[in-house]
PASEDO-767785 format. One record per residue: residue number from 1; residue in three letters; x, y, z of N, C-alpha, C in turn. Coordinates in steps of 0.2 Angstrom, whole numbers, plus 2048, in hexadecimal, padded with zeros to 3 digits. Atoms other than C-alpha are relative to their C-alpha. Example, Ala and Ser with C-alpha at 12.3 -4.5 7.8 and 13.67 -1.06 7.14 Angstrom:
2
n|res|nu|nv|nw|cau|cav|caw|cu|cv|cw
1|ala|804|7FA|800|83E|7EA|827|804|806|800 .
2|ser|7FC|7FA|7FF|844|7FB|824|7FC|805|803 .
//
This chain:
100
n|res|nu|nv|nw|cau|cav|caw|cu|cv|cw
1|met|801|800|807|7DA|804|836|7F9|7FE|7FE .
2|lys|806|802|802|7C9|7FC|836|7FB|807|801 .
3|glu|804|7FA|7FF|7C2|80D|83D|800|804|7FA .
4|arg|7FF|7FC|806|7C9|816|82E|7FD|7FD|7FA .
5|ile|804|803|805|7C2|80A|822|7F9|801|800 .
6|asn|807|7FF|7FF|7B1|80A|82A|7FE|808|7FF .
7|glu|801|7F9|801|7B2|81D|82A|7FF|802|7F9 .
8|arg|800|7FF|808|7B5|81D|817|7FA|7FD|7FD .
9|lys|806|803|803|7A7|811|814|7FA|804|800 .
10|glu|806|7FC|7FF|79A|81D|81A|800|806|7FB .
11|lys|800|7FA|805|7A0|82B|80E|801|7FD|7F9 .
12|gln|7FF|803|806|7A2|81E|800|7FA|800|7FB .
13|val|805|800|805|798|820|7F0|800|7F9|7FC .
14|arg|7FF|806|804|79F|811|7E6|7FF|7FA|804 .
15|pro|801|806|7FC|79A|800|7EC|807|7FC|801 .
16|gln|7FA|804|7FF|7A8|7F5|7F3|800|7FA|7FA .
17|pro|800|805|805|7AF|7E8|7E6|7FD|7F9|803 .
18|lys|803|806|7FE|7A6|7D7|7E7|805|7FB|803 .
19|asp|7FB|805|7FE|7B6|7CD|7E9|806|805|803 .
20|ala|7FB|7FC|7FD|7C1|7D9|7F4|807|7FC|801 .
21|arg|7FA|804|7FF|7CD|7CB|7F8|804|7FF|7FA .
22|arg|7FD|801|806|7D1|7C8|7E6|803|807|7FE .
23|val|7FD|7F9|801|7D4|7DB|7E4|807|801|804 .
24|trp|7FA|7FF|7FB|7E0|7DB|7F3|806|7FB|7FE .
25|ser|7FB|805|803|7E9|7CB|7EC|803|803|7FA .
26|gly|7FD|7FD|806|7EB|7D4|7DC|805|806|801 .
27|ile|7FB|7FB|7FE|7F3|7E3|7E4|806|7FE|803 .
28|val|7FA|803|7FD|7FE|7D9|7EE|805|7FD|7FB .
29|tyr|7FD|803|806|803|7CF|7DF|804|805|7FC .
30|ile|7FC|7FB|804|808|7DE|7D5|806|803|804 .
31|thr|7FB|7FC|7FC|811|7E7|7E3|806|7FB|802 .
32|lys|7FA|805|7FE|81B|7D7|7E8|804|7FF|7FB .
33|asn|7FC|802|806|820|7D3|7D7|803|805|7FC .
34|gly|7FD|7FA|804|823|7E4|7D0|7FE|800|7F9 .
35|trp|802|800|807|819|7E1|7C0|7FC|806|7FE .
36|phe|805|7FA|803|80F|7ED|7B5|7F9|7FD|802 .
37|trp|807|801|7FE|7FD|7EE|7B9|7FD|7FC|7FA .
38|arg|803|804|806|7F9|7E7|7A7|802|7F9|800 .
39|asp|7FE|807|800|802|7D7|7AB|7FD|7FC|806 .
40|leu|804|803|7FB|7F6|7D3|7B9|7FC|7FA|7FE .
41|pro|803|806|802|7F0|7C1|7B7|7F8|801|801 .
42|lys|807|7FF|800|7DD|7C0|7B3|7FD|7FD|806 .
43|ala|803|803|7FA|7DA|7B6|7C3|7FF|805|805 .
44|phe|801|7FB|7FC|7DB|7C6|7CC|7FA|805|7FE .
45|gly|805|7FB|803|7CE|7CF|7C1|803|804|7FB .
46|leu|7FD|7FB|805|7D0|7DD|7B5|805|804|803 .
47|trp|7FB|7FC|7FD|7E0|7E6|7B7|7FE|807|801 .
48|lys|802|7F9|7FF|7D8|7F7|7B5|7FC|801|806 .
49|ser|805|800|7F9|7CB|7F3|7C3|805|800|806 .
50|val|7FC|800|7FA|7D9|7EE|7CF|804|806|800 .
51|leu|7FD|7FA|800|7E3|7FD|7CA|7FC|806|803 .
52|asn|804|7FB|7FE|7D5|808|7CD|7FE|800|808 .
53|asp|801|802|7F9|7D1|800|7DE|807|802|804 .
54|phe|7F9|7FE|7FC|7E4|802|7E3|801|808|800 .
55|thr|7FF|7F9|800|7E4|814|7DE|7FB|804|805 .
56|arg|805|7FD|7FC|7D4|818|7E7|802|7FF|808 .
57|leu|7FD|802|7F9|7DB|80F|7F7|806|804|802 .
58|thr|7FA|7FC|7FF|7EB|818|7F5|7FE|807|802 .
59|his|802|7F9|7FE|7E3|829|7F5|7FC|801|806 .
60|arg|804|800|7F9|7D8|825|804|805|7FF|806 .
61|gly|7FB|801|7FA|7E8|820|80E|7FF|7F9|803 .
62|ile|801|807|7FE|7E2|80E|810|806|7FC|7FF .
63|ile|7FA|804|801|7F1|806|808|806|802|805 .
64|gln|7FB|7FE|7FC|7FD|811|812|7FF|7FD|807 .
65|ala|802|803|7FA|7F4|80C|822|801|7F8|801 .
66|phe|7FF|807|800|7F4|7FA|81D|808|7FE|800 .
67|met|7F9|801|7FF|807|7FB|81B|803|802|806 .
68|asn|7FD|7FE|7F9|80B|804|82B|7FE|7FD|806 .
69|lys|803|803|7FA|800|7FB|837|805|7FA|802 .
70|pro|7FC|805|7FD|80B|7EB|838|807|802|802 .
71|arg|7F9|7FD|7FE|81B|7F5|839|7FF|803|807 .
72|asp|802|7FD|7FA|813|7FF|847|7FF|7FB|806 .
73|ile|801|805|7FB|80E|7F0|851|807|7FD|802 .
74|val|7F9|803|7FE|820|7E8|850|804|805|804 .
75|ile|7FD|7FB|7FC|827|7F9|856|7FE|801|807 .
76|met|803|7FF|7FA|81B|7FA|864|802|7FA|805 .
77|lys|7FE|806|7FD|81F|7E8|869|808|800|803 .
78|arg|7F9|800|7FE|832|7EC|86A|801|806|805 .
79|gly|800|7FB|7FB|82E|7FB|875|803|806|7FD .
80|lys|7FD|7FA|803|834|809|869|7FB|805|7FE .
81|glu|804|7FB|802|82D|819|863|7FE|7FE|7F9 .
82|gln|803|801|807|822|818|853|804|804|7FB .
83|ser|7FD|7FC|805|82B|826|84A|808|7FF|801 .
84|pro|7F9|801|7FF|83E|824|847|803|806|803 .
85|ser|7FD|7FA|7FD|849|82F|851|807|802|7FC .
86|ile|7FA|7FE|804|858|82E|845|800|7FC|7F9 .
87|gly|800|802|807|85C|82B|833|807|7FF|7FE .
88|ile|7F9|801|802|86C|825|82B|800|800|7F8 .
89|ile|7FF|800|807|872|829|819|807|7FE|7FF .
90|asp|7FA|803|802|880|81F|811|803|805|7FB .
91|ile|7FD|7FC|805|88B|82C|808|803|7FD|7FA .
92|gln|7FD|803|806|893|81F|7FD|7FB|7FE|7FB .
93|ser|805|802|805|883|81B|7F5|7FE|806|7FB .
94|val|802|7FA|804|881|82D|7EE|805|801|7FB .
95|asn|7FC|7FF|805|888|830|7DD|801|808|7FF .
96|pro|800|7F9|800|88E|842|7DD|800|803|7F9 .
97|arg|801|7FE|807|88F|843|7CA|7F9|801|7FD .
98|ala|807|7FF|802|87C|841|7C9|7FD|806|801 .
99|phe|802|7FA|7FE|87A|852|7D0|802|806|7FC .
100|lys|7FD|7FA|804|883|85C|7C3|7FB|802|7FB .
//
C-alpha cells in the first residue's frame, strides 16, 4: 500500500493536508457513525475539506486498499485464498414483491 501512495505522491499536484491524521480521523468518524458530512464536528476540520479529501482518496483507490489490506493479512494467516471461492445468498431475505 505504501508503494501505491508514494507512486501517487509523485503525480500529485495538490499538496498533502497539513494535518492528515485529523482528516483520516474525520473520515473514520463519519464512516463509523454513519453521519452526514455536514454533521462532522469542528475538531476534525471543515466538513467540506474532509469530504473532498475522502472523495480524492476514493477515486485514487487508497480507501479501498486501506480497507482490503487488513482483511487480506488475516486471510493469508489462515492459509486461505484471497479471493472467495463460493458465495451464499439467503433466499428468505429476498422480497419477491419488490421486483414487480
